[in-house]
A tleap script that builds the chain and sets N, CA, C and O, in Angstrom:
source leaprc.protein.ff14SB
mol = sequence {
  NMET ALA ALA LEU VAL THR TYR ALA ILE LYS
  LEU THR ALA THR PRO GLU VAL VAL THR GLU
  ILE ASP LEU ASP ALA LEU ARG ALA VAL GLU
  LEU ASP ASP ARG GLY ILE VAL ASP ALA ASN
  GLN ILE THR SER TYR PHE ASN TYR VAL ASN
  ARG ILE VAL ASP GLY LEU GLY VAL GLU LEU
  GLU GLU SER CTRP
}
set mol.1.N position { 7.779 -8.133 -7.616 }
set mol.1.CA position { 6.351 -7.654 -7.647 }
set mol.1.C position { 5.538 -8.881 -7.418 }
set mol.1.O position { 4.621 -8.841 -6.597 }
set mol.2.N position { 5.826 -10.059 -8.139 }
set mol.2.CA position { 5.160 -11.219 -8.022 }
set mol.2.C position { 4.867 -11.643 -6.617 }
set mol.2.O position { 3.760 -12.066 -6.283 }
set mol.3.N position { 5.929 -11.515 -5.764 }
set mol.3.CA position { 5.728 -12.000 -4.383 }
set mol.3.C position { 4.887 -11.044 -3.642 }
set mol.3.O position { 4.176 -11.487 -2.739 }
set mol.4.N position { 4.882 -9.870 -3.896 }
set mol.4.CA position { 4.065 -8.808 -3.135 }
set mol.4.C position { 2.396 -9.161 -3.739 }
set mol.4.O position { 1.434 -9.296 -2.983 }
set mol.5.N position { 2.342 -9.244 -4.925 }
set mol.5.CA position { 0.941 -9.596 -5.432 }
set mol.5.C position { 0.382 -11.037 -4.670 }
set mol.5.O position { -0.746 -11.086 -4.179 }
set mol.6.N position { 1.183 -12.017 -4.647 }
set mol.6.CA position { 0.943 -13.322 -4.156 }
set mol.6.C position { 0.500 -12.960 -2.654 }
set mol.6.O position { -0.617 -13.298 -2.264 }
set mol.7.N position { 1.357 -12.292 -1.846 }
set mol.7.CA position { 1.049 -11.958 -0.420 }
set mol.7.C position { -0.249 -11.175 -0.316 }
set mol.7.O position { -1.055 -11.518 0.549 }
set mol.8.N position { -0.517 -10.180 -1.099 }
set mol.8.CA position { -1.670 -9.236 -0.992 }
set mol.8.C position { -2.951 -10.145 -1.384 }
set mol.8.O position { -4.016 -10.004 -0.783 }
set mol.9.N position { -2.800 -11.007 -2.340 }
set mol.9.CA position { -4.095 -11.749 -2.609 }
set mol.9.C position { -4.365 -12.768 -1.487 }
set mol.9.O position { -5.527 -13.017 -1.168 }
set mol.10.N position { -3.316 -13.366 -0.878 }
set mol.10.CA position { -3.507 -14.374 0.114 }
set mol.10.C position { -4.016 -13.454 1.407 }
set mol.10.O position { -5.072 -13.771 1.955 }
set mol.11.N position { -3.367 -12.484 1.816 }
set mol.11.CA position { -3.834 -11.634 2.990 }
set mol.11.C position { -5.311 -11.146 2.657 }
set mol.11.O position { -6.119 -10.932 3.560 }
set mol.12.N position { -5.596 -10.993 1.408 }
set mol.12.CA position { -7.100 -10.400 1.092 }
set mol.12.C position { -8.067 -11.779 1.286 }
set mol.12.O position { -8.959 -11.852 2.131 }
set mol.13.N position { -7.783 -12.644 0.522 }
set mol.13.CA position { -8.655 -13.897 0.468 }
set mol.13.C position { -8.684 -14.843 1.652 }
set mol.13.O position { -9.735 -15.373 2.014 }
set mol.14.N position { -7.537 -15.047 2.242 }
set mol.14.CA position { -7.420 -16.045 3.367 }
set mol.14.C position { -6.450 -15.667 4.333 }
set mol.14.O position { -5.442 -16.357 4.489 }
set mol.15.N position { -6.685 -14.493 5.090 }
set mol.15.CA position { -5.823 -14.083 5.881 }
set mol.15.C position { -5.471 -14.953 7.176 }
set mol.15.O position { -4.451 -14.807 7.850 }
set mol.16.N position { -6.347 -15.755 7.376 }
set mol.16.CA position { -5.975 -16.751 8.485 }
set mol.16.C position { -4.881 -17.794 8.251 }
set mol.16.O position { -4.283 -18.329 9.184 }
set mol.17.N position { -4.639 -18.067 6.912 }
set mol.17.CA position { -3.681 -18.856 6.604 }
set mol.17.C position { -2.364 -18.275 6.168 }
set mol.17.O position { -1.488 -19.028 5.745 }
set mol.18.N position { -2.182 -17.025 6.245 }
set mol.18.CA position { -0.654 -16.212 6.235 }
set mol.18.C position { 0.161 -16.863 7.413 }
set mol.18.O position { -0.268 -17.060 8.550 }
set mol.19.N position { 1.344 -17.145 6.961 }
set mol.19.CA position { 2.248 -17.815 7.922 }
set mol.19.C position { 3.648 -17.194 7.688 }
set mol.19.O position { 3.779 -16.479 6.694 }
set mol.20.N position { 4.693 -17.395 8.496 }
set mol.20.CA position { 5.976 -17.014 8.433 }
set mol.20.C position { 6.606 -17.396 6.975 }
set mol.20.O position { 7.465 -16.717 6.412 }
set mol.21.N position { 6.073 -18.514 6.494 }
set mol.21.CA position { 6.590 -18.910 5.109 }
set mol.21.C position { 6.206 -17.896 4.136 }
set mol.21.O position { 6.956 -17.600 3.205 }
set mol.22.N position { 5.083 -17.358 4.312 }
set mol.22.CA position { 4.665 -16.147 3.339 }
set mol.22.C position { 5.679 -14.945 3.505 }
set mol.22.O position { 6.068 -14.310 2.525 }
set mol.23.N position { 6.096 -14.659 4.822 }
set mol.23.CA position { 6.830 -13.466 5.038 }
set mol.23.C position { 8.368 -13.799 4.450 }
set mol.23.O position { 9.086 -12.992 3.858 }
set mol.24.N position { 8.663 -15.088 4.740 }
set mol.24.CA position { 9.986 -15.587 4.222 }
set mol.24.C position { 10.140 -15.266 2.520 }
set mol.24.O position { 11.171 -14.825 2.012 }
set mol.25.N position { 9.007 -15.559 1.848 }
set mol.25.CA position { 9.120 -15.504 0.500 }
set mol.25.C position { 9.081 -13.908 0.149 }
set mol.25.O position { 9.333 -13.625 -1.023 }
set mol.26.N position { 8.836 -13.004 0.909 }
set mol.26.CA position { 9.025 -11.555 0.619 }
set mol.26.C position { 10.452 -11.234 0.905 }
set mol.26.O position { 11.087 -10.442 0.208 }
set mol.27.N position { 10.952 -11.858 1.939 }
set mol.27.CA position { 12.264 -11.543 2.449 }
set mol.27.C position { 13.178 -12.079 1.453 }
set mol.27.O position { 14.263 -11.507 1.342 }
set mol.28.N position { 12.889 -13.228 0.600 }
set mol.28.CA position { 13.704 -13.836 -0.354 }
set mol.28.C position { 13.803 -12.825 -1.611 }
set mol.28.O position { 14.775 -12.933 -2.359 }
set mol.29.N position { 12.881 -11.909 -1.844 }
set mol.29.CA position { 13.098 -11.082 -2.840 }
set mol.29.C position { 13.551 -9.684 -2.286 }
set mol.29.O position { 13.223 -8.685 -2.925 }
set mol.30.N position { 14.233 -9.565 -1.218 }
set mol.30.CA position { 14.871 -8.615 -0.500 }
set mol.30.C position { 13.928 -7.477 0.059 }
set mol.30.O position { 14.286 -6.301 0.110 }
set mol.31.N position { 12.754 -7.907 0.455 }
set mol.31.CA position { 11.878 -7.000 1.206 }
set mol.31.C position { 12.257 -6.905 2.709 }
set mol.31.O position { 12.152 -7.965 3.326 }
set mol.32.N position { 12.615 -5.988 3.296 }
set mol.32.CA position { 12.815 -5.866 4.545 }
set mol.32.C position { 11.536 -5.944 5.594 }
set mol.32.O position { 10.394 -5.997 5.137 }
set mol.33.N position { 11.752 -5.949 6.862 }
set mol.33.CA position { 10.589 -6.091 7.589 }
set mol.33.C position { 9.721 -4.730 7.657 }
set mol.33.O position { 8.528 -4.782 7.958 }
set mol.34.N position { 10.299 -3.645 7.396 }
set mol.34.CA position { 9.526 -2.377 7.283 }
set mol.34.C position { 8.741 -2.484 5.988 }
set mol.34.O position { 7.615 -1.986 6.012 }
set mol.35.N position { 9.137 -3.033 4.902 }
set mol.35.CA position { 8.528 -3.120 3.727 }
set mol.35.C position { 7.456 -3.979 3.761 }
set mol.35.O position { 6.412 -3.764 3.144 }
set mol.36.N position { 7.690 -5.077 4.548 }
set mol.36.CA position { 6.523 -6.222 4.839 }
set mol.36.C position { 5.416 -5.539 5.611 }
set mol.36.O position { 4.230 -5.708 5.327 }
set mol.37.N position { 5.807 -4.819 6.525 }
set mol.37.CA position { 4.625 -4.107 7.332 }
set mol.37.C position { 4.022 -3.141 6.501 }
set mol.37.O position { 2.803 -2.973 6.554 }
set mol.38.N position { 4.822 -2.409 5.650 }
set mol.38.CA position { 3.985 -1.434 4.650 }
set mol.38.C position { 3.128 -2.190 3.862 }
set mol.38.O position { 1.961 -1.801 3.822 }
set mol.39.N position { 3.446 -3.235 3.189 }
set mol.39.CA position { 2.923 -4.028 2.348 }
set mol.39.C position { 1.265 -4.580 3.079 }
set mol.39.O position { 0.158 -4.567 2.541 }
set mol.40.N position { 1.594 -4.952 4.232 }
set mol.40.CA position { 0.522 -5.490 4.885 }
set mol.40.C position { -0.488 -4.380 5.316 }
set mol.40.O position { -1.698 -4.535 5.152 }
set mol.41.N position { 0.041 -3.273 5.865 }
set mol.41.CA position { -0.953 -2.221 6.149 }
set mol.41.C position { -1.647 -1.702 4.927 }
set mol.41.O position { -2.850 -1.442 4.931 }
set mol.42.N position { -0.843 -1.548 3.843 }
set mol.42.CA position { -1.697 -1.001 2.588 }
set mol.42.C position { -2.802 -1.865 2.220 }
set mol.42.O position { -3.970 -1.511 2.054 }
set mol.43.N position { -2.201 -3.321 2.081 }
set mol.43.CA position { -3.451 -4.277 1.610 }
set mol.43.C position { -4.530 -4.299 2.597 }
set mol.43.O position { -5.701 -4.370 2.225 }
set mol.44.N position { -4.196 -4.241 3.884 }
set mol.44.CA position { -5.228 -4.209 4.950 }
set mol.44.C position { -6.071 -3.147 4.810 }
set mol.44.O position { -7.277 -3.382 4.731 }
set mol.45.N position { -5.571 -1.730 4.753 }
set mol.45.CA position { -6.447 -0.691 4.527 }
set mol.45.C position { -7.380 -0.806 3.553 }
set mol.45.O position { -8.570 -0.629 3.813 }
set mol.46.N position { -6.879 -1.166 2.125 }
set mol.46.CA position { -7.717 -1.138 1.062 }
set mol.46.C position { -8.797 -2.116 1.324 }
set mol.46.O position { -9.949 -1.821 1.007 }
set mol.47.N position { -8.508 -3.335 1.913 }
set mol.47.CA position { -9.595 -4.262 2.267 }
set mol.47.C position { -10.496 -3.876 3.082 }
set mol.47.O position { -11.621 -4.374 3.040 }
set mol.48.N position { -10.147 -2.874 4.008 }
set mol.48.CA position { -11.133 -2.439 5.070 }
set mol.48.C position { -12.000 -1.335 4.514 }
set mol.48.O position { -13.189 -1.313 4.832 }
set mol.49.N position { -11.527 -0.467 3.753 }
set mol.49.CA position { -11.987 0.544 2.968 }
set mol.49.C position { -13.150 -0.222 1.930 }
set mol.49.O position { -14.352 0.039 1.966 }
set mol.50.N position { -12.675 -0.966 1.240 }
set mol.50.CA position { -13.614 -1.628 0.239 }
set mol.50.C position { -14.877 -2.330 0.824 }
set mol.50.O position { -15.962 -2.324 0.240 }
set mol.51.N position { -14.626 -3.002 2.154 }
set mol.51.CA position { -15.611 -3.635 2.731 }
set mol.51.C position { -16.558 -2.684 3.248 }
set mol.51.O position { -17.747 -2.981 3.127 }
set mol.52.N position { -16.236 -1.519 3.841 }
set mol.52.CA position { -17.043 -0.616 4.137 }
set mol.52.C position { -17.848 0.051 3.130 }
set mol.52.O position { -19.026 0.349 3.327 }
set mol.53.N position { -17.206 0.295 2.022 }
set mol.53.CA position { -18.017 0.911 0.840 }
set mol.53.C position { -19.039 -0.148 0.257 }
set mol.53.O position { -20.173 0.187 -0.084 }
set mol.54.N position { -18.572 -1.442 0.163 }
set mol.54.CA position { -19.384 -2.449 -0.254 }
set mol.54.C position { -20.577 -2.692 0.737 }
set mol.54.O position { -21.742 -2.835 0.364 }
set mol.55.N position { -20.204 -2.719 1.892 }
set mol.55.CA position { -21.200 -3.172 3.001 }
set mol.55.C position { -22.257 -2.020 3.126 }
set mol.55.O position { -23.385 -2.295 3.534 }
set mol.56.N position { -21.968 -0.926 2.835 }
set mol.56.CA position { -22.842 0.302 2.746 }
set mol.56.C position { -23.686 0.525 1.383 }
set mol.56.O position { -24.717 1.198 1.416 }
set mol.57.N position { -23.280 0.018 0.344 }
set mol.57.CA position { -23.779 -0.014 -0.975 }
set mol.57.C position { -23.470 1.433 -1.486 }
set mol.57.O position { -24.306 1.999 -2.191 }
set mol.58.N position { -22.251 2.072 -1.138 }
set mol.58.CA position { -21.911 3.169 -1.661 }
set mol.58.C position { -21.388 3.001 -3.245 }
set mol.58.O position { -20.639 2.090 -3.597 }
set mol.59.N position { -21.893 3.998 -4.104 }
set mol.59.CA position { -21.518 3.869 -5.425 }
set mol.59.C position { -20.668 5.005 -5.872 }
set mol.59.O position { -20.805 6.086 -5.299 }
set mol.60.N position { -19.792 4.871 -6.849 }
set mol.60.CA position { -18.792 5.972 -7.148 }
set mol.60.C position { -19.686 7.000 -8.093 }
set mol.60.O position { -20.609 6.708 -8.854 }
set mol.61.N position { -19.137 8.250 -7.810 }
set mol.61.CA position { -19.620 9.262 -8.831 }
set mol.61.C position { -19.393 8.808 -10.110 }
set mol.61.O position { -18.508 7.979 -10.325 }
set mol.62.N position { -20.243 9.350 -11.175 }
set mol.62.CA position { -19.960 9.160 -12.592 }
set mol.62.C position { -18.697 9.581 -13.066 }
set mol.62.O position { -18.137 8.937 -13.953 }
set mol.63.N position { -18.142 10.682 -12.527 }
set mol.63.CA position { -16.762 11.336 -12.910 }
set mol.63.C position { -15.561 10.294 -12.594 }
set mol.63.O position { -14.451 10.354 -13.123 }
set mol.64.N position { -15.982 9.295 -11.607 }
set mol.64.CA position { -14.774 8.410 -11.286 }
set mol.64.C position { -14.739 7.367 -12.235 }
set mol.64.O position { -13.850 6.517 -12.186 }
savepdb mol mol.pdb
quit
């Protein structure tokens, strides 16, 4: 889990510096390439959606 969190934070904050070394760290904890792609897509999707929401000033409903 720690390797995934580290990767997600780096992909979110500084995607331009993600390298093969970061992917090797995920492989070292037995994540296969499909799992790495899934982690990348999920992280990227949440970043994308959050930037849309933040950029448009969308506020959550009180029930959330």
